[in-house]
C-alpha positions as CSV (number, residue, x, y, z in Angstrom):
1,M,129.8,144.6,29.4
2,K,126.9,146.4,31.1
3,E,128.8,147.6,34.2
4,P,130.9,150.8,34.1
5,H,134.3,150.2,32.5
6,Y,137.0,151.7,30.4
7,Y,136.8,150.6,26.7
8,L,140.3,150.6,25.2
9,N,139.5,151.0,21.5
10,V,142.8,151.7,19.8
11,M,146.4,151.8,20.9
12,C,149.2,151.9,18.4
13,V,153.0,152.3,18.5
14,D,155.0,153.0,15.4
15,P,156.5,149.6,14.4
16,P,160.1,150.9,14.6
17,Q,159.5,152.1,18.1
18,Q,157.8,148.8,19.3
19,G,159.7,147.0,22.1
20,N,160.9,150.2,23.8
21,G,158.2,150.3,26.5
22,I,156.0,152.9,24.9
23,G,152.9,150.8,24.7
24,S,153.4,149.5,28.2
25,S,153.7,153.1,29.5
26,L,150.5,154.1,27.7
27,L,148.7,151.1,29.0
28,Q,150.0,151.6,32.6
29,H,148.5,155.1,32.6
30,V,145.0,153.7,31.9
31,L,145.4,150.7,34.3
32,S,146.5,153.1,37.1
33,M,143.2,154.9,36.6
34,C,141.3,151.6,36.7
35,N,143.1,150.6,39.9
36,E,142.5,154.0,41.5
37,K,138.8,154.0,40.7
38,G,138.1,150.3,41.0
39,V,136.8,150.2,37.4
40,P,137.7,147.4,34.9
41,A,139.0,147.8,31.4
42,Y,137.8,146.0,28.3
43,L,139.5,145.5,24.9
44,E,139.7,143.1,21.9
45,A,143.1,141.7,20.9
46,G,143.3,140.8,17.2
47,T,146.7,139.1,17.0
48,D,148.6,136.5,19.0
49,K,151.3,139.1,19.7
50,N,148.8,141.6,21.1
51,L,147.1,138.8,23.1
52,R,150.4,138.0,24.8
53,F,151.1,141.7,25.4
54,Y,147.8,142.4,27.1
55,Q,148.0,139.1,29.1
56,G,151.4,140.3,30.4
57,H,149.6,143.4,31.8
58,G,147.0,141.5,33.6
59,F,144.2,141.2,31.0
60,K,142.3,137.9,30.9
61,V,140.6,136.4,27.9
62,I,136.8,136.3,28.1
63,E,136.4,134.2,25.0
64,E,137.9,133.4,21.6
65,I,136.0,134.4,18.5
66,L,136.6,133.1,15.0
67,L,135.2,135.6,12.5
68,P,133.2,134.1,9.6
69,A,134.6,133.1,6.2
70,N,138.0,131.9,7.7
71,G,138.4,135.4,9.2
72,P,141.0,136.1,11.9
73,K,140.5,135.3,15.6
74,T,139.8,138.0,18.1
75,W,139.9,137.8,21.8
76,P,137.7,140.0,24.0
77,M,139.7,140.7,27.2
78,I,139.1,142.2,30.6
79,Y,141.3,143.8,33.2
80,E,139.9,143.8,36.7
81,P,141.6,145.8,39.4
């Protein structure tokens, strides 16, 4: 992306704490700033579970990328306020 945006590089929640709303709370903080400033957010999801999580928060898939040598899929995603 060439336009101004937030790039969400890494967000992790300790596996035993997943499912308790911690990741959603962290993400909502950033998305609130995006909405307030009218600036999109960009990230790459690397698992089906993360893909569904981010889609549930309003991110849309830009494309699906299959990494070489039977590597995993990755999905660049955008959130637009």
